[in-house]
Biotite code that builds the C-alpha atoms (Angstrom):
import biotite.structure as struc

atoms = struc.array([
    struc.Atom([95.732, -62.779, -11.648], chain_id="A", res_id=1, res_name="UNK", atom_name="CA", element="C"),
    struc.Atom([93.194, -65.466, -10.890], chain_id="A", res_id=2, res_name="UNK", atom_name="CA", element="C"),
    struc.Atom([92.928, -66.978, -7.418], chain_id="A", res_id=3, res_name="UNK", atom_name="CA", element="C"),
    struc.Atom([95.574, -69.663, -7.965], chain_id="A", res_id=4, res_name="UNK", atom_name="CA", element="C"),
    struc.Atom([98.033, -67.076, -9.308], chain_id="A", res_id=5, res_name="UNK", atom_name="CA", element="C"),
    struc.Atom([97.746, -65.178, -6.025], chain_id="A", res_id=6, res_name="UNK", atom_name="CA", element="C"),
    struc.Atom([98.302, -68.387, -4.082], chain_id="A", res_id=7, res_name="UNK", atom_name="CA", element="C"),
    struc.Atom([101.358, -69.263, -6.184], chain_id="A", res_id=8, res_name="UNK", atom_name="CA", element="C"),
    struc.Atom([102.787, -65.823, -5.422], chain_id="A", res_id=9, res_name="UNK", atom_name="CA", element="C"),
    struc.Atom([102.047, -66.313, -1.721], chain_id="A", res_id=10, res_name="UNK", atom_name="CA", element="C"),
    struc.Atom([104.029, -69.553, -1.690], chain_id="A", res_id=11, res_name="UNK", atom_name="CA", element="C"),
    struc.Atom([106.865, -67.844, -3.527], chain_id="A", res_id=12, res_name="UNK", atom_name="CA", element="C"),
    struc.Atom([106.930, -65.044, -0.947], chain_id="A", res_id=13, res_name="UNK", atom_name="CA", element="C"),
    struc.Atom([106.854, -67.492, 1.983], chain_id="A", res_id=14, res_name="UNK", atom_name="CA", element="C"),
    struc.Atom([109.224, -70.071, 0.447], chain_id="A", res_id=15, res_name="UNK", atom_name="CA", element="C"),
    struc.Atom([106.645, -72.821, 0.871], chain_id="A", res_id=16, res_name="UNK", atom_name="CA", element="C"),
    struc.Atom([105.373, -75.597, -1.353], chain_id="A", res_id=17, res_name="UNK", atom_name="CA", element="C"),
    struc.Atom([101.842, -76.543, -2.343], chain_id="A", res_id=18, res_name="UNK", atom_name="CA", element="C"),
    struc.Atom([102.085, -79.341, 0.220], chain_id="A", res_id=19, res_name="UNK", atom_name="CA", element="C"),
    struc.Atom([103.046, -76.960, 3.015], chain_id="A", res_id=20, res_name="UNK", atom_name="CA", element="C"),
    struc.Atom([100.486, -74.332, 1.972], chain_id="A", res_id=21, res_name="UNK", atom_name="CA", element="C"),
    struc.Atom([97.740, -76.023, -0.100], chain_id="A", res_id=22, res_name="UNK", atom_name="CA", element="C"),
    struc.Atom([95.293, -73.962, -2.139], chain_id="A", res_id=23, res_name="UNK", atom_name="CA", element="C"),
    struc.Atom([92.380, -75.129, 0.007], chain_id="A", res_id=24, res_name="UNK", atom_name="CA", element="C"),
    struc.Atom([94.085, -73.844, 3.147], chain_id="A", res_id=25, res_name="UNK", atom_name="CA", element="C"),
    struc.Atom([95.039, -70.532, 1.558], chain_id="A", res_id=26, res_name="UNK", atom_name="CA", element="C"),
    struc.Atom([91.437, -70.088, 0.410], chain_id="A", res_id=27, res_name="UNK", atom_name="CA", element="C"),
    struc.Atom([90.200, -70.150, 4.020], chain_id="A", res_id=28, res_name="UNK", atom_name="CA", element="C"),
    struc.Atom([92.650, -67.351, 4.794], chain_id="A", res_id=29, res_name="UNK", atom_name="CA", element="C"),
    struc.Atom([91.960, -65.435, 1.601], chain_id="A", res_id=30, res_name="UNK", atom_name="CA", element="C"),
    struc.Atom([88.204, -64.857, 1.845], chain_id="A", res_id=31, res_name="UNK", atom_name="CA", element="C"),
    struc.Atom([88.215, -62.860, 5.123], chain_id="A", res_id=32, res_name="UNK", atom_name="CA", element="C"),
    struc.Atom([91.373, -61.013, 4.012], chain_id="A", res_id=33, res_name="UNK", atom_name="CA", element="C"),
    struc.Atom([89.772, -60.067, 0.711], chain_id="A", res_id=34, res_name="UNK", atom_name="CA", element="C"),
    struc.Atom([86.541, -59.024, 2.425], chain_id="A", res_id=35, res_name="UNK", atom_name="CA", element="C"),
    struc.Atom([88.432, -56.718, 4.765], chain_id="A", res_id=36, res_name="UNK", atom_name="CA", element="C"),
    struc.Atom([90.418, -55.205, 1.897], chain_id="A", res_id=37, res_name="UNK", atom_name="CA", element="C"),
    struc.Atom([87.239, -54.715, -0.150], chain_id="A", res_id=38, res_name="UNK", atom_name="CA", element="C"),
    struc.Atom([85.577, -52.833, 2.705], chain_id="A", res_id=39, res_name="UNK", atom_name="CA", element="C"),
    struc.Atom([88.575, -50.531, 3.012], chain_id="A", res_id=40, res_name="UNK", atom_name="CA", element="C"),
    struc.Atom([88.422, -49.762, -0.707], chain_id="A", res_id=41, res_name="UNK", atom_name="CA", element="C"),
    struc.Atom([84.717, -48.976, -0.502], chain_id="A", res_id=42, res_name="UNK", atom_name="CA", element="C"),
    struc.Atom([85.163, -46.802, 2.592], chain_id="A", res_id=43, res_name="UNK", atom_name="CA", element="C"),
    struc.Atom([87.648, -44.698, 0.658], chain_id="A", res_id=44, res_name="UNK", atom_name="CA", element="C"),
    struc.Atom([85.431, -44.376, -2.401], chain_id="A", res_id=45, res_name="UNK", atom_name="CA", element="C"),
    struc.Atom([81.961, -45.906, -2.471], chain_id="A", res_id=46, res_name="UNK", atom_name="CA", element="C"),
    struc.Atom([81.820, -45.485, -6.237], chain_id="A", res_id=47, res_name="UNK", atom_name="CA", element="C"),
    struc.Atom([85.085, -47.278, -6.874], chain_id="A", res_id=48, res_name="UNK", atom_name="CA", element="C"),
    struc.Atom([83.599, -49.660, -9.391], chain_id="A", res_id=49, res_name="UNK", atom_name="CA", element="C"),
    struc.Atom([81.450, -51.461, -6.834], chain_id="A", res_id=50, res_name="UNK", atom_name="CA", element="C"),
    struc.Atom([78.092, -49.740, -7.025], chain_id="A", res_id=51, res_name="UNK", atom_name="CA", element="C"),
    struc.Atom([75.384, -52.211, -7.962], chain_id="A", res_id=52, res_name="UNK", atom_name="CA", element="C"),
    struc.Atom([71.632, -52.236, -8.301], chain_id="A", res_id=53, res_name="UNK", atom_name="CA", element="C"),
    struc.Atom([69.164, -54.957, -7.529], chain_id="A", res_id=54, res_name="UNK", atom_name="CA", element="C"),
    struc.Atom([65.381, -55.125, -7.381], chain_id="A", res_id=55, res_name="UNK", atom_name="CA", element="C"),
    struc.Atom([62.653, -56.653, -5.201], chain_id="A", res_id=56, res_name="UNK", atom_name="CA", element="C"),
    struc.Atom([59.020, -57.334, -5.928], chain_id="A", res_id=57, res_name="UNK", atom_name="CA", element="C"),
    struc.Atom([56.550, -55.038, -4.169], chain_id="A", res_id=58, res_name="UNK", atom_name="CA", element="C"),
    struc.Atom([54.022, -57.334, -2.468], chain_id="A", res_id=59, res_name="UNK", atom_name="CA", element="C"),
    struc.Atom([50.474, -56.297, -1.638], chain_id="A", res_id=60, res_name="UNK", atom_name="CA", element="C"),
    struc.Atom([49.874, -55.681, 2.092], chain_id="A", res_id=61, res_name="UNK", atom_name="CA", element="C"),
    struc.Atom([53.558, -56.215, 2.945], chain_id="A", res_id=62, res_name="UNK", atom_name="CA", element="C"),
    struc.Atom([55.789, -53.696, 4.695], chain_id="A", res_id=63, res_name="UNK", atom_name="CA", element="C"),
    struc.Atom([58.973, -55.598, 5.547], chain_id="A", res_id=64, res_name="UNK", atom_name="CA", element="C"),
    struc.Atom([61.322, -56.989, 2.902], chain_id="A", res_id=65, res_name="UNK", atom_name="CA", element="C"),
    struc.Atom([64.503, -59.003, 3.334], chain_id="A", res_id=66, res_name="UNK", atom_name="CA", element="C"),
    struc.Atom([67.559, -57.242, 1.989], chain_id="A", res_id=67, res_name="UNK", atom_name="CA", element="C"),
    struc.Atom([69.794, -59.290, -0.312], chain_id="A", res_id=68, res_name="UNK", atom_name="CA", element="C"),
    struc.Atom([72.438, -60.957, 1.836], chain_id="A", res_id=69, res_name="UNK", atom_name="CA", element="C"),
    struc.Atom([75.661, -62.520, 0.699], chain_id="A", res_id=70, res_name="UNK", atom_name="CA", element="C"),
    struc.Atom([75.826, -66.320, 0.434], chain_id="A", res_id=71, res_name="UNK", atom_name="CA", element="C"),
    struc.Atom([78.270, -68.743, -1.116], chain_id="A", res_id=72, res_name="UNK", atom_name="CA", element="C"),
    struc.Atom([76.545, -68.293, -4.484], chain_id="A", res_id=73, res_name="UNK", atom_name="CA", element="C"),
    struc.Atom([74.863, -64.867, -4.355], chain_id="A", res_id=74, res_name="UNK", atom_name="CA", element="C"),
    struc.Atom([75.977, -61.296, -3.884], chain_id="A", res_id=75, res_name="UNK", atom_name="CA", element="C"),
    struc.Atom([74.447, -59.178, -1.134], chain_id="A", res_id=76, res_name="UNK", atom_name="CA", element="C"),
    struc.Atom([74.257, -55.452, -0.496], chain_id="A", res_id=77, res_name="UNK", atom_name="CA", element="C"),
    struc.Atom([76.481, -54.025, 2.208], chain_id="A", res_id=78, res_name="UNK", atom_name="CA", element="C"),
    struc.Atom([75.105, -50.492, 2.102], chain_id="A", res_id=79, res_name="UNK", atom_name="CA", element="C"),
    struc.Atom([71.956, -48.927, 0.664], chain_id="A", res_id=80, res_name="UNK", atom_name="CA", element="C"),
    struc.Atom([72.473, -45.597, -1.089], chain_id="A", res_id=81, res_name="UNK", atom_name="CA", element="C"),
    struc.Atom([69.103, -45.047, -2.732], chain_id="A", res_id=82, res_name="UNK", atom_name="CA", element="C"),
    struc.Atom([65.659, -46.688, -2.931], chain_id="A", res_id=83, res_name="UNK", atom_name="CA", element="C"),
    struc.Atom([62.938, -46.138, -5.545], chain_id="A", res_id=84, res_name="UNK", atom_name="CA", element="C"),
    struc.Atom([59.359, -47.448, -5.486], chain_id="A", res_id=85, res_name="UNK", atom_name="CA", element="C"),
    struc.Atom([56.784, -48.222, -8.174], chain_id="A", res_id=86, res_name="UNK", atom_name="CA", element="C"),
    struc.Atom([53.264, -48.928, -6.873], chain_id="A", res_id=87, res_name="UNK", atom_name="CA", element="C"),
    struc.Atom([51.651, -49.750, -10.201], chain_id="A", res_id=88, res_name="UNK", atom_name="CA", element="C"),
    struc.Atom([52.804, -52.113, -12.921], chain_id="A", res_id=89, res_name="UNK", atom_name="CA", element="C"),
    struc.Atom([51.706, -49.587, -15.538], chain_id="A", res_id=90, res_name="UNK", atom_name="CA", element="C"),
    struc.Atom([53.887, -46.823, -14.121], chain_id="A", res_id=91, res_name="UNK", atom_name="CA", element="C"),
    struc.Atom([56.803, -46.024, -16.393], chain_id="A", res_id=92, res_name="UNK", atom_name="CA", element="C"),
    struc.Atom([59.171, -44.872, -13.686], chain_id="A", res_id=93, res_name="UNK", atom_name="CA", element="C"),
    struc.Atom([59.947, -45.531, -10.053], chain_id="A", res_id=94, res_name="UNK", atom_name="CA", element="C"),
    struc.Atom([59.581, -42.753, -7.481], chain_id="A", res_id=95, res_name="UNK", atom_name="CA", element="C"),
    struc.Atom([62.584, -42.039, -5.292], chain_id="A", res_id=96, res_name="UNK", atom_name="CA", element="C"),
    struc.Atom([61.911, -42.773, -1.627], chain_id="A", res_id=97, res_name="UNK", atom_name="CA", element="C"),
    struc.Atom([63.485, -40.945, 1.285], chain_id="A", res_id=98, res_name="UNK", atom_name="CA", element="C"),
    struc.Atom([65.239, -42.657, 4.163], chain_id="A", res_id=99, res_name="UNK", atom_name="CA", element="C"),
    struc.Atom([63.812, -42.016, 7.614], chain_id="A", res_id=100, res_name="UNK", atom_name="CA", element="C"),
    struc.Atom([64.630, -43.068, 11.142], chain_id="A", res_id=101, res_name="UNK", atom_name="CA", element="C"),
    struc.Atom([61.933, -44.832, 13.119], chain_id="A", res_id=102, res_name="UNK", atom_name="CA", element="C"),
    struc.Atom([62.728, -42.732, 16.188], chain_id="A", res_id=103, res_name="UNK", atom_name="CA", element="C"),
    struc.Atom([61.858, -39.566, 14.255], chain_id="A", res_id=104, res_name="UNK", atom_name="CA", element="C"),
    struc.Atom([58.399, -40.659, 13.128], chain_id="A", res_id=105, res_name="UNK", atom_name="CA", element="C"),
    struc.Atom([55.627, -38.518, 14.608], chain_id="A", res_id=106, res_name="UNK", atom_name="CA", element="C"),
    struc.Atom([53.053, -41.318, 14.552], chain_id="A", res_id=107, res_name="UNK", atom_name="CA", element="C"),
    struc.Atom([52.962, -45.083, 14.990], chain_id="A", res_id=108, res_name="UNK", atom_name="CA", element="C"),
    struc.Atom([54.187, -47.022, 11.987], chain_id="A", res_id=109, res_name="UNK", atom_name="CA", element="C"),
    struc.Atom([50.755, -48.498, 11.216], chain_id="A", res_id=110, res_name="UNK", atom_name="CA", element="C"),
    struc.Atom([49.586, -44.962, 10.356], chain_id="A", res_id=111, res_name="UNK", atom_name="CA", element="C"),
    struc.Atom([52.128, -44.812, 7.545], chain_id="A", res_id=112, res_name="UNK", atom_name="CA", element="C"),
    struc.Atom([51.389, -48.315, 6.286], chain_id="A", res_id=113, res_name="UNK", atom_name="CA", element="C"),
    struc.Atom([48.027, -47.427, 4.765], chain_id="A", res_id=114, res_name="UNK", atom_name="CA", element="C"),
    struc.Atom([48.031, -46.997, 1.035], chain_id="A", res_id=115, res_name="UNK", atom_name="CA", element="C"),
    struc.Atom([48.242, -43.283, 0.312], chain_id="A", res_id=116, res_name="UNK", atom_name="CA", element="C"),
    struc.Atom([48.816, -42.810, -3.413], chain_id="A", res_id=117, res_name="UNK", atom_name="CA", element="C"),
    struc.Atom([49.780, -39.162, -2.985], chain_id="A", res_id=118, res_name="UNK", atom_name="CA", element="C"),
    struc.Atom([52.186, -39.802, -0.134], chain_id="A", res_id=119, res_name="UNK", atom_name="CA", element="C"),
    struc.Atom([55.920, -39.543, -0.720], chain_id="A", res_id=120, res_name="UNK", atom_name="CA", element="C"),
    struc.Atom([57.269, -43.059, -0.149], chain_id="A", res_id=121, res_name="UNK", atom_name="CA", element="C"),
    struc.Atom([59.920, -43.539, 2.476], chain_id="A", res_id=122, res_name="UNK", atom_name="CA", element="C"),
    struc.Atom([61.871, -46.437, 3.894], chain_id="A", res_id=123, res_name="UNK", atom_name="CA", element="C"),
    struc.Atom([63.500, -47.550, 7.123], chain_id="A", res_id=124, res_name="UNK", atom_name="CA", element="C"),
    struc.Atom([66.490, -49.888, 7.317], chain_id="A", res_id=125, res_name="UNK", atom_name="CA", element="C"),
    struc.Atom([66.601, -52.216, 10.321], chain_id="A", res_id=126, res_name="UNK", atom_name="CA", element="C"),
    struc.Atom([69.066, -55.084, 10.615], chain_id="A", res_id=127, res_name="UNK", atom_name="CA", element="C"),
    struc.Atom([68.779, -57.012, 7.340], chain_id="A", res_id=128, res_name="UNK", atom_name="CA", element="C"),
    struc.Atom([65.329, -55.716, 6.409], chain_id="A", res_id=129, res_name="UNK", atom_name="CA", element="C"),
    struc.Atom([63.915, -52.714, 4.632], chain_id="A", res_id=130, res_name="UNK", atom_name="CA", element="C"),
    struc.Atom([60.468, -51.364, 5.598], chain_id="A", res_id=131, res_name="UNK", atom_name="CA", element="C"),
    struc.Atom([58.508, -49.601, 2.835], chain_id="A", res_id=132, res_name="UNK", atom_name="CA", element="C"),
    struc.Atom([55.881, -46.926, 3.585], chain_id="A", res_id=133, res_name="UNK", atom_name="CA", element="C"),
    struc.Atom([53.181, -46.701, 2.494], chain_id="A", res_id=134, res_name="UNK", atom_name="CA", element="C"),
    struc.Atom([52.659, -50.352, 1.698], chain_id="A", res_id=135, res_name="UNK", atom_name="CA", element="C"),
    struc.Atom([50.942, -51.560, -1.438], chain_id="A", res_id=136, res_name="UNK", atom_name="CA", element="C"),
    struc.Atom([47.237, -51.999, -0.653], chain_id="A", res_id=137, res_name="UNK", atom_name="CA", element="C"),
    struc.Atom([45.935, -55.534, -0.223], chain_id="A", res_id=138, res_name="UNK", atom_name="CA", element="C"),
    struc.Atom([43.507, -54.906, -3.083], chain_id="A", res_id=139, res_name="UNK", atom_name="CA", element="C"),
    struc.Atom([46.328, -54.196, -5.540], chain_id="A", res_id=140, res_name="UNK", atom_name="CA", element="C"),
    struc.Atom([48.335, -56.619, -7.648], chain_id="A", res_id=141, res_name="UNK", atom_name="CA", element="C"),
    struc.Atom([51.965, -57.300, -6.763], chain_id="A", res_id=142, res_name="UNK", atom_name="CA", element="C"),
    struc.Atom([54.433, -55.201, -8.728], chain_id="A", res_id=143, res_name="UNK", atom_name="CA", element="C"),
    struc.Atom([57.398, -57.080, -10.163], chain_id="A", res_id=144, res_name="UNK", atom_name="CA", element="C"),
    struc.Atom([60.630, -55.183, -9.460], chain_id="A", res_id=145, res_name="UNK", atom_name="CA", element="C"),
    struc.Atom([58.566, -52.570, -7.665], chain_id="A", res_id=146, res_name="UNK", atom_name="CA", element="C"),
    struc.Atom([61.441, -51.826, -5.278], chain_id="A", res_id=147, res_name="UNK", atom_name="CA", element="C"),
    struc.Atom([64.778, -50.763, -6.708], chain_id="A", res_id=148, res_name="UNK", atom_name="CA", element="C"),
    struc.Atom([67.765, -50.794, -4.408], chain_id="A", res_id=149, res_name="UNK", atom_name="CA", element="C"),
    struc.Atom([70.921, -48.909, -5.260], chain_id="A", res_id=150, res_name="UNK", atom_name="CA", element="C"),
    struc.Atom([73.905, -49.697, -3.125], chain_id="A", res_id=151, res_name="UNK", atom_name="CA", element="C"),
    struc.Atom([77.305, -51.189, -2.557], chain_id="A", res_id=152, res_name="UNK", atom_name="CA", element="C"),
    struc.Atom([77.597, -54.830, -3.490], chain_id="A", res_id=153, res_name="UNK", atom_name="CA", element="C"),
    struc.Atom([78.672, -57.234, -0.775], chain_id="A", res_id=154, res_name="UNK", atom_name="CA", element="C"),
    struc.Atom([80.899, -59.719, -2.539], chain_id="A", res_id=155, res_name="UNK", atom_name="CA", element="C"),
    struc.Atom([80.275, -63.451, -2.264], chain_id="A", res_id=156, res_name="UNK", atom_name="CA", element="C"),
    struc.Atom([83.203, -65.647, -1.170], chain_id="A", res_id=157, res_name="UNK", atom_name="CA", element="C"),
    struc.Atom([85.545, -66.783, -3.908], chain_id="A", res_id=158, res_name="UNK", atom_name="CA", element="C"),
    struc.Atom([86.349, -70.391, -4.725], chain_id="A", res_id=159, res_name="UNK", atom_name="CA", element="C"),
    struc.Atom([89.392, -72.111, -6.190], chain_id="A", res_id=160, res_name="UNK", atom_name="CA", element="C"),
    struc.Atom([87.891, -71.700, -9.656], chain_id="A", res_id=161, res_name="UNK", atom_name="CA", element="C"),
    struc.Atom([87.191, -67.977, -9.303], chain_id="A", res_id=162, res_name="UNK", atom_name="CA", element="C"),
    struc.Atom([88.425, -65.753, -12.105], chain_id="A", res_id=163, res_name="UNK", atom_name="CA", element="C"),
    struc.Atom([90.204, -62.436, -11.795], chain_id="A", res_id=164, res_name="UNK", atom_name="CA", element="C"),
    struc.Atom([86.911, -60.585, -12.326], chain_id="A", res_id=165, res_name="UNK", atom_name="CA", element="C"),
    struc.Atom([85.205, -62.570, -9.559], chain_id="A", res_id=166, res_name="UNK", atom_name="CA", element="C"),
    struc.Atom([87.886, -61.587, -7.064], chain_id="A", res_id=167, res_name="UNK", atom_name="CA", element="C"),
    struc.Atom([86.467, -58.049, -7.439], chain_id="A", res_id=168, res_name="UNK", atom_name="CA", element="C"),
    struc.Atom([89.664, -56.418, -6.233], chain_id="A", res_id=169, res_name="UNK", atom_name="CA", element="C"),
    struc.Atom([91.577, -54.476, -8.911], chain_id="A", res_id=170, res_name="UNK", atom_name="CA", element="C"),
    struc.Atom([94.539, -56.376, -10.323], chain_id="A", res_id=171, res_name="UNK", atom_name="CA", element="C"),
    struc.Atom([96.918, -53.679, -9.078], chain_id="A", res_id=172, res_name="UNK", atom_name="CA", element="C"),
    struc.Atom([96.202, -54.834, -5.508], chain_id="A", res_id=173, res_name="UNK", atom_name="CA", element="C"),
    struc.Atom([96.551, -58.581, -6.018], chain_id="A", res_id=174, res_name="UNK", atom_name="CA", element="C"),
    struc.Atom([100.200, -58.616, -5.001], chain_id="A", res_id=175, res_name="UNK", atom_name="CA", element="C"),
    struc.Atom([99.206, -56.776, -1.799], chain_id="A", res_id=176, res_name="UNK", atom_name="CA", element="C"),
    struc.Atom([96.725, -59.562, -1.066], chain_id="A", res_id=177, res_name="UNK", atom_name="CA", element="C"),
    struc.Atom([99.510, -62.120, -1.441], chain_id="A", res_id=178, res_name="UNK", atom_name="CA", element="C"),
    struc.Atom([101.492, -60.160, 1.133], chain_id="A", res_id=179, res_name="UNK", atom_name="CA", element="C"),
    struc.Atom([98.408, -60.238, 3.349], chain_id="A", res_id=180, res_name="UNK", atom_name="CA", element="C"),
    struc.Atom([98.431, -64.032, 3.246], chain_id="A", res_id=181, res_name="UNK", atom_name="CA", element="C"),
    struc.Atom([102.068, -64.283, 4.349], chain_id="A", res_id=182, res_name="UNK", atom_name="CA", element="C"),
    struc.Atom([101.513, -63.780, 8.110], chain_id="A", res_id=183, res_name="UNK", atom_name="CA", element="C"),
    struc.Atom([98.770, -66.407, 8.095], chain_id="A", res_id=184, res_name="UNK", atom_name="CA", element="C"),
    struc.Atom([101.036, -68.930, 6.404], chain_id="A", res_id=185, res_name="UNK", atom_name="CA", element="C"),
    struc.Atom([103.810, -68.221, 8.893], chain_id="A", res_id=186, res_name="UNK", atom_name="CA", element="C"),
    struc.Atom([101.417, -68.559, 11.849], chain_id="A", res_id=187, res_name="UNK", atom_name="CA", element="C"),
    struc.Atom([100.217, -71.915, 10.524], chain_id="A", res_id=188, res_name="UNK", atom_name="CA", element="C"),
    struc.Atom([103.838, -73.110, 10.494], chain_id="A", res_id=189, res_name="UNK", atom_name="CA", element="C"),
    struc.Atom([104.564, -71.840, 13.992], chain_id="A", res_id=190, res_name="UNK", atom_name="CA", element="C"),
    struc.Atom([106.854, -69.076, 12.722], chain_id="A", res_id=191, res_name="UNK", atom_name="CA", element="C"),
    struc.Atom([105.317, -66.373, 14.873], chain_id="A", res_id=192, res_name="UNK", atom_name="CA", element="C"),
    struc.Atom([108.148, -63.853, 14.665], chain_id="A", res_id=193, res_name="UNK", atom_name="CA", element="C"),
    struc.Atom([108.103, -64.028, 10.889], chain_id="A", res_id=194, res_name="UNK", atom_name="CA", element="C"),
    struc.Atom([104.324, -63.704, 11.014], chain_id="A", res_id=195, res_name="UNK", atom_name="CA", element="C"),
    struc.Atom([104.554, -60.494, 13.055], chain_id="A", res_id=196, res_name="UNK", atom_name="CA", element="C"),
    struc.Atom([107.091, -58.983, 10.675], chain_id="A", res_id=197, res_name="UNK", atom_name="CA", element="C"),
    struc.Atom([105.022, -60.060, 7.664], chain_id="A", res_id=198, res_name="UNK", atom_name="CA", element="C"),
    struc.Atom([101.890, -58.474, 9.111], chain_id="A", res_id=199, res_name="UNK", atom_name="CA", element="C"),
    struc.Atom([103.697, -55.182, 9.686], chain_id="A", res_id=200, res_name="UNK", atom_name="CA", element="C"),
    struc.Atom([104.979, -55.219, 6.122], chain_id="A", res_id=201, res_name="UNK", atom_name="CA", element="C"),
    struc.Atom([101.509, -55.989, 4.766], chain_id="A", res_id=202, res_name="UNK", atom_name="CA", element="C"),
    struc.Atom([99.907, -53.145, 6.700], chain_id="A", res_id=203, res_name="UNK", atom_name="CA", element="C"),
    struc.Atom([102.597, -50.780, 5.468], chain_id="A", res_id=204, res_name="UNK", atom_name="CA", element="C"),
    struc.Atom([102.195, -51.817, 1.828], chain_id="A", res_id=205, res_name="UNK", atom_name="CA", element="C"),
    struc.Atom([98.409, -51.706, 2.077], chain_id="A", res_id=206, res_name="UNK", atom_name="CA", element="C"),
    struc.Atom([98.447, -48.208, 3.568], chain_id="A", res_id=207, res_name="UNK", atom_name="CA", element="C"),
    struc.Atom([100.634, -46.888, 0.762], chain_id="A", res_id=208, res_name="UNK", atom_name="CA", element="C"),
    struc.Atom([98.534, -48.614, -1.908], chain_id="A", res_id=209, res_name="UNK", atom_name="CA", element="C"),
    struc.Atom([95.240, -47.263, -0.568], chain_id="A", res_id=210, res_name="UNK", atom_name="CA", element="C"),
    struc.Atom([96.652, -43.752, -0.233], chain_id="A", res_id=211, res_name="UNK", atom_name="CA", element="C"),
    struc.Atom([97.323, -43.854, -3.960], chain_id="A", res_id=212, res_name="UNK", atom_name="CA", element="C"),
    struc.Atom([93.691, -44.674, -4.708], chain_id="A", res_id=213, res_name="UNK", atom_name="CA", element="C"),
])
């Protein structure tokens, strides 16, 4: 199903028309619903078809790097699983870095910033940034794609022209998503009792579907 197919099914399930429940309105309900469902899928199995890899340039004399964040046009990364570093453009392979917690460091962070070619690289995640130690020396050239990030992709919002693939939820669950839209449609029409019953049914169907994953 593409996005409009799901919306057509939603209207069928709620006995509404495209005037009563326009696509544009359903889209505002759908994106947070889909995001929540996606997170539940990933929490059950992080490798359930959603593992992605992206890369950042390693910049001389720079420690902090902005993690890819989701926007209306770009995918982000919701969880980092692995980081690899390459300090020299001529290096064939990246070296796997270890994750560390800033509270467990034995010295101040500036000690670890200095370029130490023999040091095992490590990284710290804080908010929406990743800190790389040691940093690339200021005397070195930047390394394109010097930082490889392996993680779970944070899906960008869908639009009314989004295809089935862009929805990024397996087709087997699309009908469940239509059921998830039902309580929102009922609430918008002031049918609160129907909305409550629809939400209970959605949660029940979703639970069964995810248990079968």
